[in-house]
N, C-alpha and C positions, 0 to 999 in steps of 0.2 A: 545230522542227528546230534542233539544236545548231549554233552558229556555230564556225568554226575559230578557233584561237588567233590573236590579232593580232600576228604575228611579223615584220612588215616591218622595224622598226628593228633587231631582233635579227639578221635575215638580213644587213642591211647591215653591221652591226658584224662579223659573221663573215667577210664578203667581204674586208675589209681589217682584220684584227685589229691592235689597237694594242699596242705593246710598252712604251709609257710611260704615265704617269698623265695621259691626255688626256681631255677631255670628249667622249664619243662620242654622247651623247643628251641630252635635256632633264633638268634637275635635277628631282627630286621636291620637293614642298613642304617648307618647314622643319619643319612639324608631322610629316610622314611620316618625315623624316630622324631626328627626335628619337625617334619611336616605334621605328624600326629599331635605333638604337643601344641604347636601353633594353632592347629584346627580346633581342638577341644577347648583351648583357653581363649579363643577369640570368636568362634562361630557357634559353639553349642551353648544351650541355655545355662543360666546360673542355677545352682541348687539352693533353694530357700527352705529352711527348716519349717515344717508344718504346712508347706504349700506344694506338695508333690516332689519334694527334694529327693526322696529315695528312688523314684522312677528315673529322675534325671541322672542321678549318680550311676544307676545301673546302665542307662543308655550310653553314658560316657565310657564306662568300663568295656561295654560290648563294642563300641566304636573303636577303641584302642586295640582290643584283643582280636576282633574279627575284621573290622573295616580296614585297619592298617597292618594286620598280621604281626603285631609286636609279640615278643616273647613274654612269658609271665613276669619275668624280672623287669623288662622294659615297661610293661603295662603298669606294674606297681609304681615305678618311678614317675611315669607320666600322670597316673591317677593322683599321686601325691601332689604333684605340681598343680594340677587342676584344682584339687581340694584347697590348696593354699590361696589360690587367686580367684576362684569362681564359686566358692561355697559360702553362703551366708548362714553361718552355723556349721563350721567345718566338721567333717566326719572323723571319728577316731580311727587309729590304725587297725584295730580289730574289726570295725565295721567295713573298712575298705577291703580287708582280706576276705571278709564274708562276701562282699559284692564280686570280687574277683573269682572266688570259688564257685559262686552261683553261675557266673559266665562259663567257667570251665565245665560245669556239670550240665550245660544245656547246649544244644546244637546251634550253629550259626544260622541266622535268619536269611543271609544272602551268601553268595560265594565269598569266602575269605579273601580279603585284599581289595574289595570293590572300590574303596575310596582312593587307592593309590593312583590309578590312571586319571580319575576325575581331578584330583588336586594337582597332578602334574600338568594336565591340560590347562587348568586355570592359571597356574603360575606362568606357563608359556604365553598365554594371552596377555598377562599383566607384565611380562618381561621381568619377572623376579628371578635373579640368578640363584643357582643352587649353591649350597655351602661349599661344595667341592670346587666351584669356579672361583672362589675368593683367593686372592694371592696376598703375599706380604706387602707388595707394592700397591698402596691404596692412593688413588688420585684424590686430591683435595677438591672440595666443592667450589665452583666459581662464585665470587661475590661481586656486588655492585656498589659503587660509592654514590654519595649524594650528587656529585658532578654528573655521573651516568644518568641518574634520574632526571636532573635538571635538563640535560641535553635532550633526553627523549621527549620532554614536554614540547620541544620545538619541532618535533617530527611526529605529527599526528598519524595515527594508524590509517592507511589507505582504506577506502570504502568501496565495496561493490555497489551498494545502494546508499545514497547519501543519508546520514542520520539514522540508519537502520541496521545495515549489515556490513561488517568489515570484509575487506577483500580476501582475508585468510580466515574467515570466521566459520563457525558451525551454527546452523539454524534449523528450525523446524516449523512447518505449517501444521497445526493441530486441529482436528475436527472429528466429529462422528462420521461414520460411513455415509456417503451420498451427499454431503453438504457442499463439497467443492474444494477440498485441499489439493487434490491432484490437478484440478483445473487451475488453481492459483499457482501451483508450482510450475506448471507448463507455461503460464503467462509470464512468470518471472524469467524463465529460460528464453522465451521469445523476446522479451525486452532486452536482456543481456546480449543475445545474439544480434539483435538489430540496433542496439545502442539507443533505444528509446526509453523514455521515462517509465518507471514503475511506481504507480500510486503517486504521481506528480513529483517524483524524486529522480534526480539524475543517477544514471548507472554507469559503470565502467564496462565498456563494450568488450566482448571477447567471445570465444567459441564455448560451446556447451556440450558436456557429456551427460546423457540422461539414462540412468540405470533403471531398467524396467523388470524387476523380479516379479511383479504382481500385475497381471492383465496387460502384458506388453502389446498385444494386438489392439486392445481398446485405446491405449495411450498413443500408439503410432497412428491409429485412425484419426484421432483428434489433431495430430500434427499435420494432417493433410490440409487443414484450414489455414496453415501458416504460409505466407508468401514464399515462393521458391527461393528467392535470394537470401532470405533469413533462415528458412528451413535447412538449407545446405550447411549452415553453421551449427546446427544441432545434430549431434551424433548419438544415436540410441545404442544401448547395450541390452538387447533382449535376453531374458532369462539370466539376469545378473546373478552371479554366484554368491553364496553366503559369505558374509564377513565374520571374522577377521581374515580368513584364509584368502579372500579375493583382493584384499587391499594392496598387496605387492603387485598384483596384475593390474589393478587400477592405476597405480603409480606408473607402471611401465607404459600403459596406454596413454596417459597424459604426456609423458616425456616424448613418446613417438609422435603424437599429434603436434606438440610444440616444435619438434625438430622438422616436421613436414611443413609447418606454416610459421616460419620465423617472423617475429613481429606481430603475430596474431595468436596469442596463447589461449589455452583453455582457462576461462575465468570462473566457470561454475560447474560443479558436479551436483546434479539433481538425482535423488534416489527415491523411488516411489514403489513401495512404501518401506518404512523402517523395519517393521516386524517381519516382512517377507524377505528382507535383504540380509538378515543376520542369523547366526547360529543361536540356538536357545539351550540354556543349561537346565539340567534336571536335578540340581543339588539344592533347591530351595532358594530363598531370597538372597542369601549370602553368595551362592554360586552365580545367580543371575546378576547381582550387582558387580561381581568381579568380572564377569564376561562383558557386560556393558561398559564398564570402566576401561577394559582393555581395548575394545573396539573404538570408543570415543577418543581414547588417548592416541591410537594409531591414526585416526582421521585427523586429529589435531596436528600431529606431526606432519602428515601429508599436506595439509592445508598450509602450514607454516613454511615448509620446504619449497613448495611449488607455487605459492601465492595464489591459491585457488580457494574459493568458498564452497563449502559442502552444505547442501540444504536437503532435508528429507521431508517427505509427507508422512505424518504419524497419526495414529488414532488417538482420540481423546477418551477419557473415562466416561462411563455412562452417568456417574454421579456428578461429575463436574466437567462440562463440555470444554472448559478452557484449560484443563490439566492433561498433560501427556500421560498415556497409559504406561504402566510398568515402572521400571526402576527410577528412583529419584536421582540417581547418578546421571541419567540422560538430561534431566532438567538442569542440573548443576553445570554440566559441560557446555551447554548451548550458550552462544552469545545473544541470540534472538529466538524467542518463541512467540509465534503469532497465532492467535486463535482465529479460525475461519468460521464465520457465522452466516446464516441466511435470515436476516431480519424480516424479510418478506419474499414472496415468490418473485423469482427473476433477479434477485439482488444478492451480492455477497459483500459482507463487511469484514475487514481484516483489522484486528486489534492486537497490538504488541503487549503481551502480558509480562514479558521479560525483555529488556533491551540493555545489555551490559554497558554499552558506550553511548546510549542515546536516551530519548524520552519514551516512556511507556504511553499507551493510549492508542487512539485510532490512527491507522495508516491510510485508510481510504475505503471508498465504496465502489463496487464494480457492478455493471450490468451484465447479466448472462444473456448473450445474444446467439441466435442460431445462424450458422453459416452453411450454405449448400455446397456439398462436395460430391460430385457425380450422382446427384439425386438423393444423397443422404444428408440428414441434418446433423451438423457437428457443432457442439457448444463452444463458444469463445467468450472471453472477457473483454469488456470495454470500460475504461476508467470513467467513473461518474462524478469525480470531484472529492473534495475533502470529506473526512469521515465525521458526519454529524452524530455526536454521541448522545444517545437517548438519556433521559433522566432515569434514575433508579426507579423501577416499577414498584418496588416494595417500600412501603412507608417506613418500616423499621430500618431498612437499609439506609434510607435517606437520613433518618435520625442519627445513625452511627456515623455517616459521612459528615453530617453537620458537626457532630461532636469532635471528630479528629481535626476538622478545619478550625474550629473555635478554641480548641484546647491543645496546642502543640506540645505542652509540657505534661499532658496526661494521656498519651497515646499508648495505653496498655489495655489488655483485655479486662483486667481487674478494675481499672479506673473507669472504663466504659460501662461495665456491668453496674458499678456503684452509681455513677453519674446519671445513667438513664433508667435505673431501677429495673434492670433485666434480671432474669432468674438464673442464668448460667453463662459461662464463658463460651460454651458451644454455640450459642446464639450469635455471639460476636464473630467467632471463627467462620461460621457458615455465611454470614452476611459479608464478611471481608472477602471470602472467596468469590462471591457473586460480584462484588464491587471491583475486584481485580480483573475478573473476566471481562467486565465492561470497560475496563481502562480507567476506573475512578480511584483505585487505591494501588499503592506501590507493592510489588511482590515482596513477601516476607516481612512486611512491616505494616503497622496500623497508621499509615501516613497517606495523605491524598496526593494524587497526581494533579498536574495543571488542569486536566479535564474535570477532575473531581472538585477542585476549588471553583471552577467556572460553573459547574452544575449547582453548587450551593449558593454562590453569589447571584446567579441568575434567577434563583427561585428560593429566596430566603424563607425560613420557617417562621 
């Protein structure tokens, strides 16, 4: 049975509302006070005079008083700090006292202190130490000299897939449901386990761990089409538990497999799918970004420590089939993001829309073939050769691509709008996203890829 809100102190405060900054209840801990100030000063909206600023200020006061259970005096101090840093048109001391009095004269909208466990959990995911953990002995940050950098130039990063995926990298195959991202991920696992080329590129042979939090039975049924000597080197983890809590167990599993098979380590961790394999935050975009940042950071550490690549199947947005759904932190952390498309029935095309250490553009085309397994049809991929990139289907996109090829010194949205006589920068932005998805334009810039230059030179306007 649900317990009622513990409102005794709040009722007492409302019975004799204070008009000055007086202490009306017990102070929260210094740790909680620091969390509250950091939260409202970094994650809550700015107060803009004449644009709903009063409601924002009221929300901040309520978050401090109710969400973090600060005393009235602590709330006043924190609210003043927020006012100095996040108010465009700062509030007067009298106005802030009125906001605080209004909060005290109204009941909490949620159980007081609801933000404390959420912020604590987020900080644990991001490995942020508490102030109480700081000591007087502070270790200096490691620095690197120019000689260190020069030496590293002669030690290229090992690659799991030549020119595409580092051996300790993070990557994603992105597509809408039903297009073939899981099929592509399984094909990559098969190539790594068997030491055969992926999309015409050499791979580093090794064992594979395949996490199946989503439709594990369907994934394992597809694996029945893999030859037995290769399938024995792919180990599935059905009902893969949510990250980040499962990452220490994943590390222990890799270490156990490496110890059991010396000289034949796990080279690839495949997770199908990303959304089904991780915990989700209910604290808005900021909380979601913090959670994703924590998971990706832990996966990065795991990959670096154990020299294993982590690749996930992830859903694309419906508005842009080449963009990963959800937090932009995910995109930023990946070394490789490949868009999986079906240009026609029975074919899959893979296009690298982000490749940190290699070239963007087409990776290859695959045929979807049917393989009989005990009377059941199981789909498998067969490489069909280099990826022939189609011409941009939109004439306006081709005009923009022509412009950035011909004007390397004028590759800005404003310059393109002026030069081509367009009506808005949004036209340029939308066209650029389509061109990037097709592999013709570099991610994050209005610059052509080699495929983009070839498309223009092969079909001059």
